[in-house]
Wavefront OBJ file of the C-alpha trace (Angstrom):
o trace
v -8.653 -101.914 95.824
v -6.437 -99.058 97.014
v -7.740 -96.954 99.876
v -9.057 -93.603 98.762
v -7.148 -90.625 100.136
v -7.303 -86.863 99.829
v -4.246 -84.659 99.484
v -4.044 -81.529 101.599
v -2.888 -78.490 99.632
v -3.015 -75.864 102.396
v -2.967 -75.708 106.193
v -4.503 -72.565 107.649
v -2.431 -70.602 110.206
v -3.566 -71.069 113.811
v -5.719 -74.076 112.921
v -6.044 -77.452 114.604
v -4.164 -78.972 111.692
v -1.185 -76.658 112.238
v -1.084 -77.568 115.948
v -1.019 -81.265 114.973
v 1.896 -80.712 112.528
v -0.228 -81.571 109.515
v 1.399 -80.224 106.357
v 0.533 -79.534 102.741
v 1.174 -82.737 100.794
v -0.109 -85.007 103.591
v -3.147 -87.164 102.775
v -6.219 -87.889 104.903
v -7.123 -91.585 104.708
v -10.125 -91.774 107.032
v -11.973 -90.166 109.928
v -13.254 -92.403 112.751
v -12.392 -95.405 110.599
v -14.642 -94.228 107.753
v -13.168 -93.699 104.298
v -14.041 -90.286 102.873
v -15.798 -90.260 99.528
v -16.000 -86.490 99.050
v -16.488 -83.144 100.795
v -19.877 -84.130 102.216
v -18.476 -87.151 104.043
v -15.650 -84.978 105.353
v -17.970 -82.228 106.618
v -20.292 -84.760 108.241
v -17.492 -86.728 109.933
v -15.707 -83.736 111.489
v -18.795 -82.490 113.317
v -18.150 -84.449 116.537
v -16.161 -83.012 119.443
v -13.805 -86.028 119.394
v -12.582 -87.582 116.165
v -9.731 -89.851 115.100
v -7.987 -88.870 111.863
v -5.832 -91.395 109.983
v -3.194 -89.423 108.097
v -0.483 -90.445 105.641
v 2.539 -88.153 105.771
v 4.527 -87.172 102.710
v 7.222 -89.704 103.669
v 4.682 -92.554 103.741
v 4.282 -92.770 107.527
v 0.748 -93.166 108.848
v -0.329 -91.162 111.897
v -3.512 -91.743 113.894
v -4.389 -88.378 115.402
v -6.841 -87.981 118.288
v -8.590 -84.625 118.042
v -10.609 -82.895 120.779
v -12.375 -79.824 119.413
v -15.537 -77.766 119.402
v -18.588 -79.170 117.623
v -18.532 -78.347 113.893
v -15.016 -76.839 114.222
v -13.014 -77.437 111.060
v -9.517 -78.919 111.013
v -8.304 -75.966 108.980
v -7.161 -77.708 105.809
v -7.815 -77.213 102.109
v -7.870 -79.946 99.450
v -7.030 -80.335 95.744
v -10.530 -79.218 94.785
v -13.578 -78.154 96.729
v -15.417 -81.381 95.919
v -12.587 -83.709 97.093
v -13.469 -85.970 94.158
v -13.618 -86.056 90.354
v -16.484 -84.163 88.747
v -19.154 -86.366 87.193
v -19.696 -86.039 83.458
v -23.230 -85.679 82.126
v -24.689 -88.905 80.685
v -27.434 -87.162 78.730
v -27.480 -85.790 75.213
v -30.123 -83.089 75.682
v -31.682 -81.615 72.551
v -31.252 -78.123 74.078
v -27.715 -78.508 75.466
v -25.836 -75.202 75.215
v -22.408 -76.837 75.225
v -23.267 -78.738 72.033
v -23.847 -75.317 70.443
v -20.398 -73.957 71.264
v -18.055 -73.031 68.408
v -14.900 -75.124 67.949
v -11.487 -73.991 69.130
v -12.383 -72.710 72.599
v -10.779 -73.747 75.899
v -11.241 -77.443 76.686
v -12.867 -76.728 80.065
v -15.765 -74.940 78.342
v -16.817 -78.198 76.669
v -17.074 -80.197 79.907
v -20.679 -81.196 80.681
v -21.204 -81.724 84.394
v -24.277 -83.301 85.929
v -23.038 -83.674 89.490
v -25.558 -83.412 92.324
v -22.789 -82.354 94.706
v -22.210 -79.201 92.667
v -25.877 -78.392 93.171
v -25.194 -77.884 96.882
v -21.759 -76.295 96.469
v -22.347 -74.004 93.490
v -26.098 -73.994 92.829
v -25.842 -76.043 89.613
v -28.987 -77.707 88.251
v -28.897 -81.499 87.846
v -31.096 -83.929 85.944
v -30.950 -86.782 88.533
v -29.968 -89.270 85.802
v -26.419 -89.387 87.169
v -27.486 -90.164 90.739
v -27.412 -93.638 92.255
v -29.533 -94.847 95.156
v -26.396 -94.381 97.265
v -26.264 -90.704 96.275
v -29.917 -90.214 97.180
v -29.424 -91.998 100.514
v -26.503 -89.714 101.389
v -28.511 -86.576 100.571
v -31.294 -87.752 102.865
v -28.904 -88.921 105.619
v -26.851 -85.725 105.624
v -29.943 -83.529 105.169
v -28.362 -81.719 102.205
v -30.610 -78.901 101.009
v -31.603 -77.369 98.723
v -30.961 -79.419 95.612
v -31.603 -77.758 92.252
v -33.245 -80.024 89.688
v -33.621 -79.636 85.918
v -37.042 -81.165 85.379
v -37.731 -79.980 81.783
v -40.950 -81.989 81.804
v -42.896 -84.303 84.122
v -43.919 -86.492 81.183
v -41.532 -89.480 81.548
v -41.580 -90.433 77.859
v -41.028 -86.854 76.706
v -38.223 -86.438 79.247
v -36.433 -89.490 77.815
v -36.753 -87.963 74.367
v -35.576 -84.478 75.390
v -32.582 -85.758 77.376
v -31.840 -88.610 74.937
v -31.540 -90.925 77.916
v -33.817 -93.932 78.350
v -33.515 -93.628 82.147
v -34.509 -89.939 82.284
v -38.190 -90.651 82.948
v -37.450 -93.213 85.646
v -35.130 -90.705 87.349
v -38.143 -88.544 88.253
v -39.050 -91.125 90.919
v -36.029 -89.920 92.895
v -37.925 -86.677 93.494
v -40.501 -88.677 95.451
v -37.762 -90.028 97.732
v -36.310 -86.556 98.302
v -39.782 -85.187 98.978
v -40.600 -87.890 101.550
v -37.319 -87.096 103.319
v -38.239 -83.416 103.504
v -35.334 -82.275 101.314
v -35.817 -78.736 100.025
v -35.702 -78.421 96.223
v -35.808 -75.818 93.461
v -36.708 -76.680 89.889
v -36.055 -75.505 86.375
v -37.775 -76.055 83.052
v -35.875 -75.144 79.884
v -38.752 -74.509 77.516
v -38.383 -75.747 73.940
v -40.888 -74.699 71.314
v -43.056 -77.589 70.136
v -41.714 -80.010 72.761
v -42.455 -79.203 76.394
v -44.478 -75.984 76.007
v -48.253 -75.481 75.821
v -50.244 -78.352 77.300
v -47.056 -80.176 78.290
v -45.918 -77.178 80.348
v -49.328 -76.948 81.976
v -49.167 -80.656 82.873
v -45.634 -80.323 84.277
v -46.520 -77.392 86.519
v -49.563 -79.224 87.901
v -47.443 -82.278 88.679
v -44.703 -80.201 90.287
v -47.222 -78.414 92.527
v -47.718 -81.762 94.308
v -44.240 -81.345 95.836
v -45.009 -77.998 97.502
v -43.725 -76.953 100.077
v -40.503 -79.010 99.783
v -40.242 -77.896 96.167
v -39.960 -74.186 96.856
v -39.822 -72.751 93.346
v -39.751 -73.602 89.648
v -38.349 -71.325 86.961
v -39.295 -71.502 83.297
v -36.548 -70.231 80.989
v -36.457 -70.133 77.180
v -33.944 -72.402 75.455
v -30.749 -70.612 74.466
v -30.006 -71.077 70.760
v -26.639 -70.159 69.252
v -25.803 -70.048 65.544
v -23.805 -73.295 65.867
v -26.653 -75.817 65.598
v -25.814 -77.661 62.410
v -26.736 -81.332 62.767
v -28.558 -80.772 66.072
v -32.255 -81.190 66.893
v -34.258 -78.529 64.995
v -35.300 -75.990 67.628
v -36.732 -72.544 66.944
v -36.772 -69.413 69.130
v -40.024 -68.159 70.663
v -41.533 -64.951 69.283
v -43.163 -62.140 71.253
v -46.706 -63.489 70.962
v -45.631 -66.958 72.117
v -43.696 -65.424 75.018
v -46.874 -63.635 76.059
v -48.769 -66.935 76.124
v -46.081 -68.510 78.310
v -46.315 -65.592 80.749
v -50.116 -65.777 80.857
v -50.011 -69.497 81.633
v -47.437 -69.055 84.384
v -49.181 -66.068 85.942
v -52.423 -68.058 85.998
v -50.692 -70.760 88.051
v -49.124 -68.103 90.281
v -52.599 -66.924 91.297
v -53.661 -70.502 92.091
v -50.527 -71.183 94.131
v -50.793 -67.909 96.018
v -54.393 -68.646 96.997
v -53.691 -72.240 98.009
v -50.127 -72.162 99.364
v -49.303 -68.504 100.000
v -46.463 -68.562 97.456
v -46.192 -67.894 93.726
v -44.062 -71.027 93.178
v -43.601 -70.937 89.388
v -41.772 -68.044 87.744
v -41.077 -66.848 84.211
v -37.523 -65.661 83.649
v -36.929 -62.022 82.712
v -36.334 -62.971 79.069
v -39.997 -63.824 78.542
v -41.087 -60.329 79.605
v -38.509 -58.664 77.369
v -39.585 -60.806 74.391
v -43.262 -60.061 75.033
v -42.617 -56.331 75.485
v -44.006 -56.381 79.023
v -42.734 -54.869 82.258
v -41.237 -57.380 84.703
v -43.404 -58.099 87.783
v -43.192 -56.264 91.085
v -40.758 -57.556 93.728
v -43.447 -59.323 95.797
v -44.116 -61.748 92.956
v -40.647 -63.308 93.215
v -41.023 -64.941 96.664
v -37.705 -63.596 97.910
v -35.835 -64.083 94.608
v -35.218 -67.819 95.010
v -34.381 -68.151 91.301
v -32.247 -65.030 90.862
v -29.265 -66.927 89.416
v -31.603 -68.316 86.762
v -32.436 -64.836 85.519
v -35.736 -64.665 87.419
v -36.322 -61.227 88.914
v -32.829 -59.948 88.204
v -34.083 -56.870 86.334
v -36.703 -56.051 88.981
v -34.152 -56.304 91.792
v -31.627 -54.233 89.829
v -34.174 -51.471 89.193
v -35.493 -51.380 92.766
v -31.998 -51.309 94.263
v -31.047 -48.475 91.913
v -34.014 -46.324 92.906
v -33.486 -46.996 96.618
v -29.824 -46.019 96.312
v -30.675 -42.824 94.432
v -33.291 -41.912 97.037
v -30.785 -42.457 99.839
v -28.149 -40.318 98.127
v -30.671 -37.576 97.510
v -31.826 -37.714 101.138
v -28.251 -37.427 102.414
v -27.426 -34.642 99.965
v -24.798 -36.804 98.227
v -25.769 -36.141 94.620
v -22.959 -34.273 92.808
v -23.112 -30.486 92.722
v -23.830 -28.737 89.454
v -20.643 -28.020 87.593
v -18.976 -31.342 88.452
v -18.918 -32.734 84.940
v -18.101 -36.251 83.833
v -18.706 -38.361 80.746
v -18.580 -42.151 80.901
v -19.989 -45.200 79.143
v -21.537 -48.595 79.878
v -21.988 -51.704 77.730
v -24.393 -54.578 78.295
v -26.278 -57.358 76.522
v -29.518 -56.770 74.626
v -31.612 -58.316 77.421
v -30.724 -55.796 80.125
v -30.144 -52.829 77.813
v -33.619 -51.186 78.082
v -33.413 -51.266 81.890
v -29.801 -50.080 82.102
v -30.581 -47.247 79.681
v -33.645 -46.229 81.707
v -31.616 -46.203 84.920
v -28.912 -44.089 83.288
v -31.546 -41.627 82.059
v -33.098 -41.343 85.529
v -29.676 -40.736 87.059
v -28.674 -38.050 84.581
v -32.017 -36.277 85.038
v -31.039 -35.751 88.675
v -27.352 -35.180 87.898
v -27.457 -33.235 84.604
v -23.718 -32.622 84.491
v -23.050 -36.394 84.437
v -23.309 -37.851 80.927
v -23.680 -41.630 80.535
v -23.604 -43.455 77.186
v -25.181 -46.938 77.301
v -24.365 -49.278 74.421
v -26.223 -52.540 73.631
v -23.828 -55.235 72.400
v -25.097 -57.812 69.906
v -23.725 -61.295 70.417
v -22.190 -62.026 67.033
v -19.881 -64.658 68.498
v -22.671 -67.058 69.581
v -25.482 -65.548 67.516
v -27.904 -62.698 68.104
v -30.489 -64.928 69.787
v -28.144 -64.917 72.805
v -28.921 -61.674 74.639
v -27.445 -62.033 78.154
v -24.341 -60.045 79.065
v -22.671 -63.082 80.666
v -22.069 -64.621 77.225
v -20.580 -61.566 75.532
v -17.001 -61.810 74.286
v -14.141 -59.371 74.255
v -14.110 -59.346 70.466
v -17.767 -58.327 70.211
v -17.204 -55.589 72.781
v -14.141 -54.364 70.930
v -15.761 -54.392 67.485
v -18.950 -52.645 68.561
v -17.430 -50.059 70.922
v -14.566 -49.038 68.638
v -14.974 -45.405 67.632
v -17.883 -44.803 70.037
v -17.995 -41.996 72.610
v -16.688 -43.777 75.704
v -15.863 -40.805 77.895
v -13.394 -40.981 80.759
v -14.119 -44.629 81.611
v -16.084 -47.682 80.501
v -18.152 -49.748 82.949
v -18.812 -53.463 82.320
v -20.885 -55.955 84.399
v -18.849 -58.485 86.377
v -20.610 -61.528 84.855
v -18.983 -60.679 81.537
v -15.683 -62.124 82.801
v -14.733 -65.670 83.800
v -15.160 -66.051 87.550
v -12.135 -64.746 89.413
v -10.229 -63.825 86.241
v -9.776 -60.802 83.978
v -10.548 -62.885 80.873
v -13.551 -62.983 78.518
v -15.041 -66.191 77.066
v -12.991 -65.822 73.881
v -9.765 -65.545 75.936
v -9.306 -61.831 75.257
v -8.068 -60.222 78.456
v -9.474 -57.130 80.098
v -6.109 -55.437 79.589
v -6.149 -56.183 75.858
v -9.625 -54.667 75.482
v -8.626 -51.639 77.537
v -5.562 -51.089 75.353
v -7.539 -51.478 72.121
v -10.331 -49.086 73.146
v -7.923 -46.665 74.815
v -10.143 -46.159 77.869
v -9.916 -47.309 81.507
v -12.372 -50.158 82.162
v -14.073 -50.721 85.506
v -15.936 -53.919 86.427
v -19.239 -53.360 88.244
v -21.139 -55.875 90.378
v -24.664 -56.762 89.214
v -26.438 -54.578 91.755
v -28.469 -51.402 91.491
v -26.528 -49.900 94.389
v -23.234 -50.698 92.690
v -24.601 -49.088 89.516
v -25.147 -45.814 91.372
v -21.891 -46.018 93.307
v -19.835 -46.832 90.222
v -21.115 -43.703 88.459
v -21.356 -41.220 91.310
v -18.942 -42.614 93.861
v -15.898 -43.273 91.637
l 1 2 3 4 5 6 7 8 9 10 11 12 13 14 15 16 17 18 19 20 21 22 23 24 25 26 27 28 29 30 31 32 33 34 35 36 37 38 39 40 41 42 43 44 45 46 47 48 49 50 51 52 53 54 55 56 57 58 59 60 61 62 63 64 65 66 67 68 69 70 71 72 73 74 75 76 77 78 79 80 81 82 83 84 85 86 87 88 89 90 91 92 93 94 95 96 97 98 99 100 101 102 103 104 105 106 107 108 109 110 111 112 113 114 115 116 117 118 119 120 121 122 123 124 125 126 127 128 129 130 131 132 133 134 135 136 137 138 139 140 141 142 143 144 145 146 147 148 149 150 151 152 153 154 155 156 157 158 159 160 161 162 163 164 165 166 167 168 169 170 171 172 173 174 175 176 177 178 179 180 181 182 183 184 185 186 187 188 189 190 191 192 193 194 195 196 197 198 199 200 201 202 203 204 205 206 207 208 209 210 211 212 213 214 215 216 217 218 219 220 221 222 223 224 225 226 227 228 229 230 231 232 233 234 235 236 237 238 239 240 241 242 243 244 245 246 247 248 249 250 251 252 253 254 255 256 257 258 259 260 261 262 263 264 265 266 267 268 269 270 271 272 273 274 275 276 277 278 279 280 281 282 283 284 285 286 287 288 289 290 291 292 293 294 295 296 297 298 299 300 301 302 303 304 305 306 307 308 309 310 311 312 313 314 315 316 317 318 319 320 321 322 323 324 325 326 327 328 329 330 331 332 333 334 335 336 337 338 339 340 341 342 343 344 345 346 347 348 349 350 351 352 353 354 355 356 357 358 359 360 361 362 363 364 365 366 367 368 369 370 371 372 373 374 375 376 377 378 379 380 381 382 383 384 385 386 387 388 389 390 391 392 393 394 395 396 397 398 399 400 401 402 403 404 405 406 407 408 409 410 411 412 413 414 415 416 417 418 419 420 421 422 423 424 425 426 427 428 429 430 431 432 433 434 435 436 437 438 439 440 441 442 443
């Protein structure tokens, strides 16, 4: 079997690698005689103050480099991808999988289903554990990798097999016991599906997950996302407002128990439940430091609180615009955040009456109107629903509406194309209450 190697794509200026004449195109074969599986092996092996690096140059020569350095000092190289390995494809066929509900004809990368525990540490992805071998678990425990984000869905092994369409899905839950014994920090997620893992099943799952406190630091409960492309898939239905209220009541009941017993709220309902139930999102203290923010838990509370703090600071410093400085602008967002964005805009214009802000809710006609988050809006929906509207001098859009690091929407329309069609300058705003204020008043 050929020795595994990792091609270097960049050498940082002034780095150890540059001093050693390492170049882009060279390949690292091993460190201290140990073959490198991925980025975690690499980061673990370079921690010592003395290491030996076996390198294969572009011309095929092999160099054994002796490196004296500071503890934890990096060599200063970059690789083909951040993982230093191929991404692992998901082995499940979950009844709630969002990728199975994607329309045809989109970019190939959007259809890739990953279930790679390493991406949990690198990018915060949630994994089901079904793709993890005993070797993977051993490495997590040996390297003390934390936290790992786990998609539990249910603690009922038989139901988990059914929901993930994987006969090993129930058995995989035993890996949580190993991680817990090793003291590995974890966060959990339950994608709630009506008639499957809700009600008594949800209550059972939360009770079972509480046994892993404090290593399991939080669990979020999010409603299943249902697009209009579900023909031939498992028959799932959206939750209504009354059902959302029952989910919240159950979760808040457990929050009280956990707070009394462990000093933490532990289990959290995502913002969507509160919007569906017509209730105000909880106060900041209930979110335990916003551990599940990327899962849509507490995002609206944090946004609102940051906005009001920023407005108070500007008012205290006398930085609110003088009367007579007039401007008209617009904002667009998904249906989920719209009531909060509109309220913030109204509060701002009450204090700055010469600033006029139009806030437009955008229905997701591309995926279906059950999808209400701004991060899944497309350029075409924005274009169709903003055409002919009062947009003012500029249009503000949230940054999660674009593909990460690119000026492209999910449907491949570019920001420039939308700007040209709507005939208005478009500014991208970070998802922060302070940025909201600054983007309107600070230009």
